[in-house]
C-alpha positions as CSV (number, residue, x, y, z in Angstrom):
1,M,1.2,-0.7,34.0
2,N,0.4,-3.9,36.0
3,E,-2.5,-5.3,34.1
4,E,-2.7,-9.1,33.7
5,L,-2.3,-10.0,30.1
6,D,-2.4,-13.2,28.0
7,H,-0.8,-11.8,24.9
8,I,1.2,-8.8,23.8
9,I,1.1,-8.0,20.1
10,V,3.9,-5.9,18.5
11,G,2.7,-4.3,15.4
12,G,-0.7,-2.7,14.5
13,G,-0.9,-3.2,10.8
14,V,-3.6,-5.4,9.2
15,I,-2.0,-8.6,10.5
16,G,-1.5,-7.5,14.1
17,L,-5.1,-6.0,14.2
18,A,-6.6,-9.2,12.7
19,T,-4.8,-11.2,15.4
20,A,-6.0,-9.0,18.1
21,W,-9.6,-9.5,16.8
22,Q,-9.2,-13.3,16.7
23,L,-7.7,-13.5,20.2
24,S,-10.1,-11.1,21.8
25,L,-13.1,-13.0,20.3
26,R,-11.9,-15.9,22.4
27,G,-11.8,-13.9,25.6
28,E,-8.0,-13.6,25.6
29,R,-6.5,-10.5,27.3
30,V,-4.6,-8.6,24.6
31,H,-2.5,-5.5,24.5
32,L,-1.3,-4.3,21.1
33,L,1.7,-1.9,20.7
34,E,2.0,0.2,17.6
35,Q,4.7,2.8,17.1
36,F,2.7,5.0,14.7
37,G,-0.7,6.6,14.7
38,P,-3.8,5.2,12.9
39,H,-3.6,5.1,9.1
40,H,0.1,6.0,9.0
41,T,2.0,5.8,5.7
42,R,5.2,4.3,7.0
43,G,4.4,0.6,6.5
44,A,2.4,-1.7,4.2
45,S,-1.3,-1.5,5.4
46,H,-2.3,2.0,4.5
47,G,-4.3,3.2,1.6
48,S,-7.8,2.8,0.3
49,T,-7.8,-0.4,-1.7
50,R,-6.2,-3.8,-2.2
51,N,-6.7,-6.7,-4.6
52,I,-8.9,-9.5,-3.2
53,N,-7.0,-11.9,-5.5
54,N,-7.6,-15.6,-5.6
55,A,-5.4,-16.3,-8.6
56,Y,-3.2,-18.9,-7.0
57,R,-2.3,-22.4,-7.9
58,E,-1.0,-23.6,-4.5
59,E,-3.4,-25.4,-2.2
60,H,-2.0,-23.7,0.9
61,Y,-3.0,-20.3,-0.5
62,L,-6.3,-21.4,-2.0
63,G,-7.5,-22.9,1.3
64,L,-6.4,-19.8,3.1
65,F,-8.2,-17.5,0.7
66,D,-11.5,-19.4,1.2
67,E,-11.2,-19.1,4.9
68,A,-10.2,-15.5,4.7
69,L,-13.2,-14.6,2.5
70,A,-15.6,-16.1,5.1
71,L,-13.9,-14.2,7.9
72,W,-14.0,-11.0,5.9
73,R,-17.7,-11.4,5.7
74,E,-18.0,-12.1,9.4
75,L,-16.0,-8.9,10.2
76,E,-18.1,-7.0,7.7
77,T,-21.3,-7.8,9.6
78,G,-20.2,-5.6,12.5
79,A,-18.6,-2.8,10.3
80,S,-20.4,0.4,9.3
81,T,-19.3,0.3,5.7
82,P,-18.6,-2.6,3.2
83,L,-15.1,-4.1,3.4
84,L,-15.3,-6.0,0.1
85,G,-16.3,-5.1,-3.5
86,L,-16.3,-8.4,-5.3
87,H,-16.8,-7.1,-8.9
88,G,-14.5,-9.6,-10.5
89,L,-10.7,-10.2,-11.1
90,V,-9.1,-10.8,-14.4
91,T,-5.7,-12.6,-14.8
92,H,-4.0,-12.6,-18.2
93,G,-0.6,-12.8,-19.9
94,E,1.6,-15.8,-19.5
95,E,-0.6,-18.6,-20.8
96,Q,0.7,-21.6,-18.8
97,T,0.3,-19.7,-15.5
98,V,-3.3,-18.6,-16.4
99,R,-4.4,-22.1,-17.5
100,E,-2.9,-23.8,-14.4
101,T,-4.4,-21.2,-12.1
102,H,-7.8,-21.7,-13.8
103,A,-7.5,-25.5,-13.3
104,A,-6.6,-25.2,-9.7
105,L,-9.5,-22.8,-8.9
106,A,-12.0,-24.8,-11.0
107,A,-11.0,-28.0,-9.1
108,R,-12.0,-26.3,-5.9
109,G,-15.4,-25.3,-7.3
110,A,-14.5,-21.6,-7.6
111,D,-16.7,-19.4,-9.8
112,V,-14.2,-18.9,-12.6
113,A,-14.1,-19.0,-16.4
114,L,-11.6,-18.6,-19.2
115,I,-12.7,-16.0,-21.7
116,S,-11.1,-14.6,-24.9
117,P,-9.3,-11.2,-25.1
118,A,-12.2,-10.0,-27.3
119,E,-14.8,-11.0,-24.7
120,A,-12.7,-9.3,-22.0
121,T,-12.4,-6.1,-24.0
122,A,-16.1,-6.0,-24.7
123,R,-16.7,-5.9,-20.9
124,W,-13.8,-3.7,-19.9
125,A,-13.0,-1.4,-22.8
126,G,-10.4,0.6,-20.9
127,M,-7.9,-2.4,-21.0
128,R,-6.1,-4.5,-23.5
129,F,-5.7,-8.2,-22.8
130,A,-3.3,-11.0,-23.7
131,G,-5.4,-14.2,-23.7
132,P,-6.7,-16.5,-22.5
133,V,-8.2,-14.4,-19.7
134,L,-9.1,-15.9,-16.3
135,L,-12.2,-14.3,-14.9
136,S,-12.7,-14.9,-11.1
137,R,-16.2,-13.7,-10.3
138,T,-15.9,-13.8,-6.5
139,A,-12.7,-11.7,-6.3
140,G,-12.2,-8.0,-6.6
141,V,-11.4,-5.1,-4.2
142,G,-10.8,-4.9,-0.4
143,Y,-11.3,-1.5,1.2
144,A,-8.1,-1.4,3.3
145,A,-8.5,1.8,5.3
146,R,-12.0,0.7,6.3
147,A,-10.8,-2.8,7.2
148,L,-8.1,-1.4,9.6
149,D,-10.9,0.5,11.5
150,A,-13.2,-2.5,11.5
151,F,-10.5,-4.9,12.9
152,E,-9.7,-2.3,15.6
153,A,-13.3,-1.7,16.5
154,A,-14.1,-5.4,16.7
155,A,-11.0,-6.1,18.9
156,T,-11.7,-3.2,21.3
157,R,-15.4,-4.3,21.6
158,H,-14.0,-7.5,23.1
159,D,-11.7,-5.5,25.4
160,A,-8.4,-5.6,23.5
161,R,-6.2,-2.6,24.2
162,I,-4.6,-0.8,21.3
163,E,-1.7,1.5,22.3
164,R,-0.3,3.8,19.7
165,G,2.9,5.8,19.9
166,A,4.6,2.8,21.6
167,T,8.1,2.2,20.4
168,V,9.4,-1.2,21.3
169,A,13.0,-1.3,22.5
170,E,13.4,-4.9,23.5
171,I,11.5,-8.2,23.7
172,L,12.6,-10.5,26.5
173,P,11.1,-14.0,26.1
174,G,10.8,-16.3,29.1
175,D,9.4,-19.7,29.9
176,A,6.5,-18.6,32.1
177,S,6.4,-14.9,31.3
178,S,7.9,-12.7,28.6
179,R,8.5,-9.0,28.8
180,V,8.3,-6.2,26.3
181,E,10.2,-3.0,27.0
182,Y,8.9,0.1,25.2
183,T,8.6,3.9,25.3
184,D,5.1,5.2,25.3
185,A,3.7,8.2,23.4
186,A,4.7,10.5,26.3
187,G,8.3,9.3,26.2
188,V,7.9,7.2,29.4
189,R,9.8,3.8,29.5
190,R,7.3,1.0,30.3
191,T,7.3,-2.8,30.6
192,L,4.5,-5.2,29.8
193,S,4.5,-8.9,30.7
194,A,2.5,-11.8,29.3
195,P,3.0,-15.5,28.7
196,S,2.8,-14.9,24.9
197,V,4.3,-12.2,22.6
198,I,3.2,-12.0,18.9
199,V,5.5,-10.1,16.6
200,A,3.7,-8.8,13.5
201,A,5.9,-5.8,12.8
202,G,6.3,-5.8,9.1
203,A,9.5,-4.1,7.9
204,W,10.7,-3.9,11.6
205,A,10.4,-7.6,12.2
206,R,14.1,-8.5,11.7
207,P,15.6,-5.9,14.1
208,L,13.0,-6.7,16.8
209,L,13.7,-10.4,16.6
210,A,17.5,-10.2,16.1
211,G,19.2,-12.8,18.4
212,L,15.8,-14.3,19.4
213,V,14.6,-16.1,16.2
214,E,16.6,-17.2,13.1
215,L,14.5,-15.7,10.4
216,P,14.9,-16.3,6.7
217,R,16.2,-13.4,4.6
218,L,13.6,-10.6,4.6
219,R,14.0,-7.9,2.0
220,V,12.4,-4.6,2.7
221,T,11.7,-2.6,-0.5
222,E,9.9,0.6,-1.2
223,E,7.2,0.2,-3.8
224,H,5.4,2.8,-5.8
225,P,2.1,1.9,-7.4
226,A,0.0,4.9,-8.7
227,H,-3.5,6.0,-9.3
228,F,-4.3,6.9,-12.9
229,A,-7.3,8.9,-14.1
230,P,-9.7,7.2,-16.5
231,R,-10.3,9.0,-19.8
232,D,-14.0,8.3,-19.5
233,A,-15.9,8.1,-16.2
234,A,-18.3,5.6,-17.7
235,L,-15.7,2.9,-18.1
236,L,-16.0,-0.2,-16.0
237,W,-12.9,-1.7,-14.3
238,P,-12.1,-5.1,-12.8
239,S,-9.3,-5.9,-10.5
240,F,-6.5,-7.4,-12.5
241,N,-3.2,-9.3,-12.7
242,H,-0.9,-9.2,-15.8
243,M,1.6,-12.0,-15.7
244,F,4.8,-12.2,-17.8
245,D,7.1,-15.0,-18.7
246,D,10.8,-14.9,-17.5
247,E,12.1,-13.1,-20.6
248,Q,9.4,-10.4,-20.4
249,L,10.0,-10.0,-16.7
250,E,13.6,-9.4,-17.4
251,A,12.7,-6.5,-19.7
252,R,9.7,-5.1,-17.7
253,G,10.8,-5.6,-14.1
254,G,7.7,-7.1,-12.6
255,N,4.2,-8.5,-13.0
256,V,1.4,-5.9,-12.9
257,Y,-1.6,-5.7,-10.6
258,G,-4.3,-3.2,-9.8
259,M,-7.9,-2.4,-9.1
260,P,-10.3,0.5,-9.2
261,S,-10.0,2.8,-6.2
262,P,-13.2,4.9,-5.8
263,G,-12.6,8.6,-5.9
264,E,-8.9,8.1,-6.8
265,G,-8.9,6.5,-10.2
266,V,-7.4,3.1,-11.1
267,K,-4.5,1.8,-9.0
268,V,-1.8,0.1,-11.1
269,G,1.5,-1.2,-9.7
270,L,4.5,-3.3,-10.7
271,H,5.0,-6.1,-8.3
272,L,8.2,-6.2,-6.2
273,V,10.4,-3.9,-8.3
274,G,11.4,-1.4,-5.6
275,H,14.8,-0.6,-4.2
276,E,15.8,-2.0,-0.8
277,V,15.4,0.4,2.0
278,D,15.8,1.1,5.7
279,P,12.1,1.5,6.8
280,D,13.2,4.4,9.0
281,A,15.0,6.2,6.3
282,R,12.9,6.1,3.1
283,T,12.8,8.4,0.2
284,F,9.0,8.1,-0.3
285,G,9.6,8.4,-4.1
286,A,10.2,6.1,-7.0
287,T,13.3,6.0,-9.1
288,A,12.9,7.7,-12.5
289,E,13.3,4.3,-14.1
290,A,10.5,2.6,-12.1
291,R,8.2,5.6,-12.6
292,A,8.8,5.5,-16.4
293,A,8.3,1.7,-16.5
294,L,4.9,1.9,-14.9
295,R,3.7,4.7,-17.1
296,E,4.9,2.9,-20.2
297,H,2.9,-0.2,-19.2
298,V,-0.2,1.9,-18.7
299,A,0.2,3.6,-22.1
300,E,0.6,0.2,-23.7
301,W,-2.1,-1.8,-21.9
302,F,-4.6,0.7,-20.6
303,P,-6.1,2.8,-23.4
304,G,-8.7,4.0,-21.0
305,L,-6.2,5.6,-18.6
306,D,-4.2,8.7,-18.9
307,P,-0.6,7.7,-18.3
308,A,0.4,11.3,-17.5
309,S,-2.0,11.4,-14.6
310,A,0.0,9.2,-12.2
311,D,-0.6,10.0,-8.5
312,E,2.2,8.0,-6.9
313,I,1.8,6.0,-3.7
314,S,4.7,4.8,-1.4
315,C,4.6,1.7,0.7
316,T,7.0,-1.0,1.9
317,Y,7.1,-4.7,1.0
318,T,8.8,-7.2,3.3
319,S,9.4,-10.3,1.3
320,T,11.0,-13.7,1.7
321,D,13.0,-15.2,-1.2
322,S,10.2,-17.8,-1.7
323,G,7.4,-15.3,-1.5
324,R,5.8,-17.4,1.2
325,F,4.8,-15.8,4.6
326,V,6.7,-16.7,7.8
327,L,4.2,-18.0,10.4
328,D,5.6,-20.0,13.4
329,R,5.9,-20.2,17.1
330,V,9.3,-20.3,18.9
331,G,8.8,-20.8,22.7
332,S,6.7,-17.9,23.9
333,L,7.1,-15.9,20.6
334,T,4.7,-16.2,17.7
335,I,6.2,-14.8,14.5
336,A,4.4,-13.3,11.5
337,A,6.5,-11.8,8.7
338,G,7.0,-11.5,5.0
339,F,3.5,-10.6,3.9
340,S,4.0,-7.6,1.7
341,G,2.7,-7.7,-1.8
342,H,0.1,-10.3,-1.2
343,G,-0.7,-10.7,2.5
344,Y,-3.6,-8.3,2.9
345,K,-6.4,-10.5,1.4
346,F,-5.5,-13.3,3.8
347,A,-5.3,-11.2,7.0
348,P,-8.4,-12.5,8.8
349,A,-7.3,-16.2,8.3
350,V,-3.7,-15.4,9.2
351,G,-5.1,-13.8,12.4
352,R,-6.8,-17.0,13.2
353,I,-3.7,-19.1,12.5
354,L,-1.6,-16.8,14.8
355,A,-4.3,-16.9,17.5
356,D,-4.2,-20.7,17.4
357,A,-0.4,-20.8,17.6
358,A,-0.2,-18.3,20.4
359,T,-2.8,-20.1,22.5
360,G,-1.1,-23.5,21.9
361,L,-3.9,-25.1,19.8
362,T,-2.0,-25.8,16.6
363,L,1.1,-24.7,14.9
364,P,0.8,-22.8,11.6
365,P,0.6,-24.8,8.3
366,E,4.0,-26.3,7.3
367,P,4.6,-24.3,4.1
368,F,4.8,-21.1,6.2
369,R,6.9,-22.4,9.1
370,L,10.5,-21.4,9.6
371,G,11.9,-24.8,8.6
372,A,10.2,-24.5,5.2
373,H,12.1,-21.4,4.2
């Protein structure tokens, strides 16, 4: 394969595809390598829905969210189906976190309000609330499976090449040109060369970059949210975050998030409670303890859901100790890692940041760079 390229992207999840879109919009010649087929279940980008969640206090996330929302709308204009359902997000539980998050969002002019648990229950009778309750009116659901197709369609319209079944064996960075050695879907060993290589490989980032980039610790865990059946089809559901203080987290394991998933019920998950795994040797099943903890939470806080109806999902998180993403450029390599659990909503803006870094315009924001971890 002797095509002339500007960029090779390793990884075809939501971050890699968003980066291919942003680069191809600029006329850059892009070849993306993905080891699995479309909508595979081995990583972190599959499934029907994600939270479009703006409940952050940090400026670097709030600014990124605003940019991402505008870019989601831009992508949506060329998509065949809606990519966002902004029906509202509620965040409740640990009061200091809720009030500080409200203050940060209100200071930016976001459409938010603090309401009482009684007001929240009057709107969403299927849930119980610990107040005060932060209502974010311009947040809600992202339709993840649709978005993967939309990113790929938009990138290929601008001549990006997406190659699936491509297992990368080695990345060989160079000053003027870098090489990526891989095996294609037919089992043939191939080499691509380009001035820039972008690695957005999720749970596979560390082994691919071993000896090339000194990454912070990246924990790969297998997480198991589940869809639960509503007891009454007429109930309305927001997207939601339930935050706990340190003592409650010790007892419960993790904060809780979720959203309605059309045709599947209501998705509820415990955040970052899974066991550490090798992404190539997963069980695809929760521990009995994790499964019981999730169902107990649903029984306590969601009177409108049947806790016995859990339809379990399996995905990976790849997380830094700080929870912040890793975005940086090292020589000819541009690095994107540590997104799982809260990266999806930011994907279009992260794609723009990576495209800027890979083309030499600007480095990523300081809080995400390698030196900040």
